[in-house]
C-alpha positions as CSV (number, residue, x, y, z in Angstrom):
1,X,104.2,95.5,95.2
2,X,103.8,98.8,94.5
3,X,107.0,100.7,92.5
4,X,107.6,103.8,90.8
5,X,107.6,103.7,86.9
6,X,111.3,103.6,86.3
7,X,112.2,101.3,83.5
8,X,114.3,99.1,86.0
9,X,110.9,98.2,87.7
10,X,109.0,97.5,84.4
11,X,111.5,95.4,82.7
12,X,114.4,92.9,83.4
13,X,115.5,91.1,86.2
14,X,113.3,92.7,89.0
15,X,110.2,92.1,86.9
16,X,111.1,88.6,86.4
17,X,111.8,88.0,90.1
18,X,108.8,89.2,91.0
19,X,106.9,86.7,88.5
20,X,108.7,83.7,90.0
21,X,107.5,84.7,93.1
22,X,103.9,85.2,91.9
23,X,104.1,88.6,93.2
24,X,102.0,91.2,91.7
25,X,103.5,94.3,90.5
26,X,101.6,97.6,90.7
27,X,102.9,101.1,89.4
28,X,102.4,104.3,90.8
29,X,100.5,106.9,88.6
30,X,102.9,109.5,87.4
31,X,103.9,112.5,89.3
32,X,102.3,111.2,92.3
33,X,104.1,113.3,94.8
34,X,102.1,112.2,98.1
35,X,102.6,108.7,97.3
36,X,106.5,109.5,96.7
37,X,106.4,111.7,99.8
38,X,105.0,108.8,102.1
39,X,107.1,106.1,100.5
40,X,110.3,108.2,101.0
41,X,109.3,108.8,104.6
42,X,108.7,105.3,105.2
43,X,112.2,104.6,103.8
44,X,113.6,107.1,106.3
45,X,111.7,105.3,109.2
46,X,113.1,101.8,108.3
47,X,116.5,103.1,108.2
48,X,116.3,105.0,111.6
49,X,114.3,102.5,113.6
50,X,115.2,99.0,112.2
51,X,118.1,99.0,110.1
52,X,120.6,101.1,112.4
53,X,118.7,101.2,115.4
54,X,118.5,97.5,116.2
55,X,121.9,95.9,117.4
56,X,121.9,92.2,116.1
57,X,124.8,90.0,116.0
58,X,124.2,88.5,112.4
59,X,122.1,89.2,109.5
60,X,119.5,86.2,110.1
61,X,119.0,87.6,113.8
62,X,118.6,91.3,112.4
63,X,116.0,89.7,109.7
64,X,114.0,88.0,112.5
65,X,113.2,91.4,113.9
66,X,111.6,92.5,110.7
67,X,108.2,91.1,111.0
68,X,107.5,92.3,114.5
69,X,108.9,95.8,113.6
70,X,106.6,95.9,110.3
71,X,103.5,94.7,112.4
72,X,104.0,97.4,114.7
73,X,104.4,99.8,111.9
74,X,101.3,98.4,110.2
75,X,98.9,97.6,113.0
76,X,99.7,100.0,115.7
77,X,101.3,103.2,114.1
78,X,99.6,103.3,110.8
79,X,102.9,104.9,109.2
80,X,101.6,104.6,105.6
81,X,97.8,104.9,105.6
82,X,95.2,106.6,103.1
83,X,94.6,109.2,105.4
84,X,98.4,110.3,105.9
85,X,98.3,110.1,102.1
86,X,95.5,112.6,102.0
87,X,97.0,114.9,104.3
88,X,100.3,115.2,102.6
89,X,98.7,116.2,99.4
90,X,99.5,120.0,100.2
91,X,101.5,121.6,97.1
92,X,105.3,121.4,97.8
């Protein structure tokens, strides 16, 4: 999992939960504006296209739509790619 450098990601409950699931945690380099910009854009997309846009009757039904939606993003739309990271490296 790639996270920011906040203490909430480095210590405590979050870190222990990842270790229990054998999930490797990696941290972004400090002041990496392009990575942060892409991550924030991805979250906006998730909220706009998956969380609020889909109409489901239950949480479990909503959860079942996540894998197909992520597959579409990762394999067909390439929302977060190295190319988009490089292109968004313009100074802000």
